[in-house]
TORDODO-549435 format. One record per residue (C-alpha): residue number from 1; y negated, x, z. Coordinates in steps of 0.25 Angstrom, whole numbers. Each point is the difference from the previous one (the first is absolute). Last residue first. Layout:
BEGIN
> NUM Y X Z
...
END
This chain:
BEGIN
> 379 101 99 130
> 378 -15 -1 -1
> 377 -3 2 -14
> 376 9 -13 -3
> 375 -8 -7 11
> 374 -14 5 -8
> 373 5 -6 -14
> 372 4 -13 6
> 371 -12 -2 6
> 370 -6 4 -14
> 369 8 -10 -9
> 368 -5 -10 12
> 367 -14 2 -1
> 366 3 0 -16
> 365 7 -13 2
> 364 -10 -8 8
> 363 -12 4 -8
> 362 9 -5 -13
> 361 1 -13 6
> 360 -14 -1 5
> 359 -7 4 -14
> 358 10 -10 -7
> 357 -1 -11 10
> 356 -16 2 0
> 355 -1 1 -16
> 354 9 -11 -5
> 353 2 -14 8
> 352 -14 0 6
> 351 -7 9 -7
> 350 3 -7 -12
> 349 -2 -14 5
> 348 -14 5 6
> 347 -4 5 -14
> 346 6 -12 -7
> 345 -10 -9 7
> 344 -12 9 -5
> 343 4 2 -15
> 342 2 -17 1
> 341 -14 -4 4
> 340 -11 9 -7
> 339 9 5 -11
> 338 6 -14 -5
> 337 -13 -5 2
> 336 -7 9 -9
> 335 10 -2 -12
> 334 2 -15 0
> 333 7 -10 7
> 332 8 -10 -12
> 331 0 9 -12
> 330 7 12 10
> 329 10 -9 6
> 328 4 -5 -12
> 327 2 14 -5
> 326 8 5 12
> 325 9 -13 -3
> 324 1 4 -16
> 323 4 16 4
> 322 11 -3 11
> 321 8 -7 -9
> 320 -3 7 -13
> 319 4 13 7
> 318 14 -6 3
> 317 0 -3 -12
> 316 -3 13 -5
> 315 8 7 9
> 314 13 -8 -4
> 313 -3 0 -15
> 312 1 16 1
> 311 14 3 8
> 310 -1 -2 16
> 309 10 9 5
> 308 15 -2 -1
> 307 8 -9 11
> 306 8 7 10
> 305 -8 -8 12
> 304 -8 11 4
> 303 -4 1 -15
> 302 -6 -14 1
> 301 -7 4 12
> 300 -7 13 -5
> 299 -3 -7 -13
> 298 -9 -10 7
> 297 -6 9 9
> 296 -3 9 -14
> 295 -5 -13 -6
> 294 -9 -4 12
> 293 -6 17 -1
> 292 -2 -2 -13
> 291 -8 -14 1
> 290 -10 9 10
> 289 -1 12 -9
> 288 -1 -7 -15
> 287 -12 -7 7
> 286 -7 12 5
> 285 2 8 -13
> 284 -5 -12 -9
> 283 -13 -1 10
> 282 -2 14 -3
> 281 2 -1 -15
> 280 -10 -12 2
> 279 -10 10 6
> 278 1 10 -11
> 277 -1 -12 -11
> 276 -15 -2 8
> 275 -3 14 0
> 274 4 1 -15
> 273 -8 -11 -3
> 272 -14 5 8
> 271 2 13 -6
> 270 -3 -7 -14
> 269 -10 -8 4
> 268 -10 10 6
> 267 -9 -8 11
> 266 1 9 12
> 265 -7 -11 9
> 264 12 -10 -7
> 263 10 10 1
> 262 -4 -2 17
> 261 1 -15 1
> 260 13 0 -8
> 259 6 10 9
> 258 -5 -8 12
> 257 5 -13 -4
> 256 -1 -11 9
> 255 -13 6 4
> 254 -5 -3 14
> 253 1 14 5
> 252 -9 7 -12
> 251 -12 -6 7
> 250 3 13 10
> 249 0 9 -5
> 248 -3 1 -14
> 247 1 14 -3
> 246 12 1 11
> 245 9 -8 -9
> 244 2 14 -9
> 243 4 7 13
> 242 11 -12 3
> 241 6 3 -13
> 240 1 16 2
> 239 6 -5 14
> 238 9 -10 -6
> 237 5 10 -10
> 236 3 10 11
> 235 8 -11 8
> 234 14 0 -5
> 233 2 15 -2
> 232 -8 3 14
> 231 12 -7 6
> 230 11 3 -8
> 229 -2 14 4
> 228 6 -2 14
> 227 12 -8 -5
> 226 4 10 -10
> 225 0 9 9
> 224 9 -7 10
> 223 11 -4 -8
> 222 1 15 -8
> 221 1 4 14
> 220 9 -9 5
> 219 9 4 -13
> 218 3 -2 -15
> 217 -8 -10 -2
> 216 1 -7 -15
> 215 5 -12 4
> 214 -12 -4 6
> 213 -6 -7 -13
> 212 9 -13 7
> 211 -8 -1 12
> 210 -13 -2 -7
> 209 -1 -16 6
> 208 2 10 13
> 207 -13 8 2
> 206 -8 -13 -8
> 205 1 -7 14
> 204 -11 10 1
> 203 -10 -7 -7
> 202 -1 -13 11
> 201 -1 11 11
> 200 -10 7 -7
> 199 -10 -8 -1
> 198 0 -4 12
> 197 -1 11 7
> 196 -11 6 -8
> 195 -8 -12 2
> 194 3 0 14
> 193 -5 14 1
> 192 -13 -2 -8
> 191 -4 -13 7
> 190 -12 4 6
> 189 -10 9 -10
> 188 3 14 -2
> 187 -13 9 1
> 186 -12 -7 -8
> 185 -3 0 -15
> 184 -11 9 -6
> 183 8 12 -2
> 182 11 -8 -6
> 181 -6 -10 -8
> 180 -11 10 -6
> 179 11 7 -5
> 178 9 -11 -8
> 177 -17 -5 -5
> 176 -1 13 -6
> 175 14 -1 -6
> 174 -4 -12 -7
> 173 4 4 -17
> 172 5 14 2
> 171 6 -1 13
> 170 7 -13 -4
> 169 6 4 -14
> 168 7 14 9
> 167 4 -11 12
> 166 8 -8 -12
> 165 3 12 -7
> 164 7 3 12
> 163 6 -14 1
> 162 5 0 -14
> 161 8 13 1
> 160 6 -3 13
> 159 5 -15 -7
> 158 5 6 -12
> 157 7 11 7
> 156 7 -10 9
> 155 5 -10 -11
> 154 7 11 -6
> 153 7 1 13
> 152 1 -15 6
> 151 5 -5 -12
> 150 11 11 -2
> 149 5 -3 13
> 148 0 -15 -3
> 147 8 3 -13
> 146 11 8 8
> 145 2 -10 11
> 144 2 -11 -9
> 143 -2 -7 -14
> 142 -5 -14 3
> 141 -10 6 10
> 140 -9 4 -11
> 139 1 -12 -11
> 138 -2 -9 14
> 137 -13 7 4
> 136 -4 -1 -16
> 135 1 -14 1
> 134 -6 -4 13
> 133 -12 10 -3
> 132 -2 -8 -12
> 131 0 -14 7
> 130 -11 4 10
> 129 -8 5 -12
> 128 1 -13 -8
> 127 -1 -8 13
> 126 -15 3 2
> 125 -4 -4 -15
> 124 -3 12 -7
> 123 -16 5 -2
> 122 7 15 -2
> 121 -5 7 12
> 120 -5 -8 10
> 119 10 -10 -5
> 118 12 9 -2
> 117 -4 6 15
> 116 0 -12 7
> 115 13 -5 -3
> 114 6 12 1
> 113 -6 0 16
> 112 6 -14 0
> 111 13 4 -3
> 110 -1 14 9
> 109 -4 -9 11
> 108 11 -9 -3
> 107 10 12 0
> 106 -5 5 13
> 105 2 -13 7
> 104 13 -5 -4
> 103 5 14 1
> 102 -5 1 14
> 101 5 -13 6
> 100 14 5 -6
> 99 -2 13 8
> 98 -3 -6 11
> 97 14 -10 0
> 96 7 12 -3
> 95 -5 9 11
> 94 4 -11 9
> 93 13 0 -5
> 92 2 13 4
> 91 1 -4 15
> 90 14 2 -1
> 89 0 16 0
> 88 -14 2 1
> 87 0 15 -7
> 86 12 0 -7
> 85 -1 -15 -4
> 84 -12 4 -4
> 83 1 11 -9
> 82 12 -7 -6
> 81 -7 -12 -2
> 80 -12 7 -7
> 79 7 8 -10
> 78 4 17 0
> 77 6 -1 13
> 76 8 13 1
> 75 -3 0 15
> 74 -5 15 3
> 73 -6 -3 -14
> 72 -8 -14 4
> 71 -3 6 12
> 70 -7 12 -7
> 69 -7 -7 -9
> 68 -4 -10 11
> 67 -5 11 10
> 66 -8 6 -12
> 65 -5 -14 -6
> 64 -6 -4 13
> 63 -7 13 4
> 62 -5 2 -13
> 61 -6 -15 -1
> 60 -5 2 13
> 59 -8 12 -4
> 58 -5 -6 -12
> 57 -6 -13 8
> 56 -8 9 9
> 55 -5 7 -11
> 54 -5 -13 -6
> 53 -6 -5 11
> 52 -8 12 1
> 51 -3 -1 -14
> 50 -5 -14 3
> 49 -7 3 12
> 48 -9 11 -7
> 47 -5 -10 -11
> 46 0 -12 9
> 45 10 -8 10
> 44 -1 -10 -9
> 43 3 6 -13
> 42 14 4 6
> 41 10 -13 1
> 40 -5 -10 -9
> 39 -8 7 -11
> 38 10 11 0
> 37 12 -12 -3
> 36 -11 -5 -11
> 35 1 14 -8
> 34 8 -7 -11
> 33 11 10 1
> 32 -2 1 15
> 31 13 0 11
> 30 6 -14 -7
> 29 2 6 -14
> 28 0 14 5
> 27 10 0 12
> 26 13 -2 -8
> 25 -3 13 -11
> 24 -6 8 10
> 23 12 -1 9
> 22 6 4 -14
> 21 -7 13 -3
> 20 3 5 13
> 19 14 -3 2
> 18 0 6 -17
> 17 -8 13 7
> 16 9 8 8
> 15 15 -3 -3
> 14 -2 -5 -14
> 13 -10 9 -5
> 12 9 13 7
> 11 11 -5 -9
> 10 12 -7 3
> 9 15 4 -6
> 8 7 0 12
> 7 -6 -11 7
> 6 3 -11 -11
> 5 13 -3 8
> 4 7 -10 -10
> 3 3 -14 -2
> 2 -15 -5 5
> 1 0 -14 7
END
């Protein structure tokens, strides 16, 4: 919880760009950092179908983020418990259950991905990369919201820069194959709409995870603009990545780490290391966002009982318990199976307990407000 109102000194960046950078930070690890998710949900629809599905997912993200941000500001709800108590009433616990399932699955995915990256880049045993990620997440979340925001801000510039360089190198190395991939591919294949909806649905929970950074918003307009901008800010690196993947369509769809596959085709060892370190940073951002949301929810509950907010050791202890369980899941199941089966389950879960109730209640409130305004005008 925050002791003073930060809105008095909120910058343009904090009001309009920070929410989008934060949403990207939470989504990127489980959304497209390694490319495995893009191979799962968009490559099967072909190059043009994949792009169509990604644009559809972007529109969903912008809509749901804008409505979520506006309602959070209206309710002064800057942690997910407060938000869902205002949205669902006594049924808010349904989201809590869904979110805990999400955290276990998503952190397990990050752990498995970090292990794969360590093995592919440095030849480490898979457990080393997973443990390194867990320790780094703990180091950030222990110091609270300010440390998390700094990570989101500076890591975002690194990630956008490296993805842009990735596309430039891809065009220089196998750009002819990318052009052929698009020119010779059929129109969007069946499944792009379902792929975009599934992908958007399990990821958009990030709009709730980042509620702590919304305290900088000064008006409903801020909330709506930040939400609309958040969708494209979040999807842009994924689109750059997908365009490069088209060069090796359709075989790249079976790669465990499409990022590593493309880096091998580029054959630039120094850039390969930079890119893999960027992916590790992306996994770090997403893991920090997921764990920080739990810490803020617990801290809010403690403060509501008249106790002080969580300290550094308490935040670290909570994170350690969550991460230990998640890394065990990662070791037992593996990256591909986690993404293929777990994400689809999460998509339907969040559609039911978050997206549908949010849009239905927001529409009802909007219609009720307009009806009241018409009644007042006619008097």
